[in-house]
C-alpha positions, 0 to 999 in steps of 0.5 A: 500500500502506497503512502497516498493510500495509507494517508487516505485510509487514516483519514477515512478511519478518523472521519468514519462517523461522518460517512455514517451520517452521510449514509443516513442522509442518502437513505432519507433522500432515497426514501423521499424519491420513492415515497408514494410509489407502489413499488412493493418495497420490503426494506431500505437499508444504508451503511458506510463501509467499515474501515477494515473492509476498506483497507482490505479492498485497497490492498486487494485491488491495489488502489493507488487513489482510493478516494477516486476509485471507490464507488461503494464507501456508502452503500444503499440496499433496496429490497423489493418483494417481487423481482418485477419491481426492481426495474421500476425502482431503478427507473425512479432512482434514475429520474431523481439522481445523477447516475454514473453509467460506467460504474453502474451495472445490471448484474441480472442482464449480464447473465448469459444463456444457461447461466445462473447466479447473482441477480441485482441492479447496481446503480452508482450515483452522486447524492444531493450534497445539500445540508449541514457539514460535514455530511455535505462535504462527504457527499460532494466527494463520494459515490454511492452504490445502490443495490436493488434486488428482490427478497429472494435474490437477496437471500441467495446473495447473502447465503452465497457470500457467507459460504461460497465466497468465503470458501474461495477457489477451494470449493469442490465442483460438486458443491459449486454445482449445488450453489448454481442449482439453488440459484436457478431454483430461486430464480424460478421461485422469484418468477412464480411469486411475481406471477402470483402477484400479477394474477392477484391483480388480474383477479381484482380487475376481473371481479370489478367488471362483474360488480359493474355488471351487477354480478356477485354483489352478495360476495362477503367482504374480503381483500379482493372484494374491497379492492374490486368494489373501489375500482368499480365504483370509483375508477378515477381514484388515486392508485396507491397499490401495485399495478394500478390497484387502489390500495396495497394488498395488505391495506385491502386486507386490513380495511376489509376487517374494519368495514365488517366491524362497521356492519358492511358485510357484502360487496353490495353494502360497500357499493351502497356506502360509496354513493352515500350522501353523508360519506360523499360530503366528507370526501368533498370537504376533504378535497376542499382542504387541499392546498391544490384543487382535488377532484373528489372522485380522485380521493385515495382509497384511504380517504374513501374507506376512512370516510366510510368508517368515520361515518359508520363507527367513529370509535373504529375510525379513531383506532386506525392511525392512517385515518388520522390525517388532520385534513380527514379529521377536519372533514368530519368536524366541519360537517358537525 
C-alpha cells in the first residue's frame, strides 16, 4: 500500500462517523424519491463501509487513489418483494439522481444463456450534497452504490457470500454445482411469486367488471372484494397499490376487517356506502382542504374507506392511525 493510500485510509478511519451520517442522509433522500410509489418495497437499508473492509479492498485491488476509485464507501440496499419491481425502482432512482453509467451495472442482464447466479441492479450515483457539514462535504466527494434486488435474490446473495465466497477457489465442483442449482431454483421461485402477484391483480380487475355488471354483489367482504368494489365504483381514484390497484394488498386486507366491524358485510353494502350522501360530503370537504384543487372522485382509497368508517363507527375510525390525517379529521368536524 502506497503512502497516498495509507494517508487516505487514516483519514477515512478518523472521519468514519461522518460517512455514517452521510449514509443516513442518502437513505432519507432515497426514501423521499420513492415515497408514494407502489413499488412493493420490503426494506431500505444504508451503511458506510467499515474501515477494515476498506483497507482490505485497497490492498486487494491495489488502489493507488482510493478516494477516486471507490464507488461503494456508502452503500444503499433496496429490497423489493417481487423481482418485477426492481426495474421500476431503478427507473425512479434514475429520474431523481445523477447516475454514473460506467460504474453502474445490471448484474441480472449480464447473465448469459444457461447461466445462473447473482441477480441485482447496481446503480452508482452522486447524492444531493445539500445540508449541514460535514455530511455535505462527504457527499460532494463520494459515490454511492445502490443495490436493488428482490427478497429472494437477496437471500441467495447473502447465503452465497457467507459460504461460497468465503470458501474461495477451494470449493469442490460438486458443491459449486449445488450453489448454481439453488440459484436457478430461486430464480424460478422469484418468477412464480411475481406471477402470483400479477394474477392477484388480474383477479381484482376481473371481479370489478362483474360488480359493474351487477354480478356477485352478495360476495362477503374480503381483500379482493374491497379492492374490486373501489375500482368499480370509483375508477378515477388515486392508485396507491401495485399495478394500478387502489390500495396495497395488505391495506385491502386490513380495511376489509374494519368495514365488517362497521356492519358492511357484502360487496353490495360497500357499493351502497360509496354513493352515500353523508360519506360523499366528507370526501368533498376533504378535497376542499387541499392546498391544490382535488377532484373528489380522485380521493385515495384511504380517504374513501376512512370516510366510510368515520361515518359508520367513529370509535373504529379513531383506532386506525392512517385515518388520522388532520385534513380527514377536519372533514368530519366541519360537517358537525
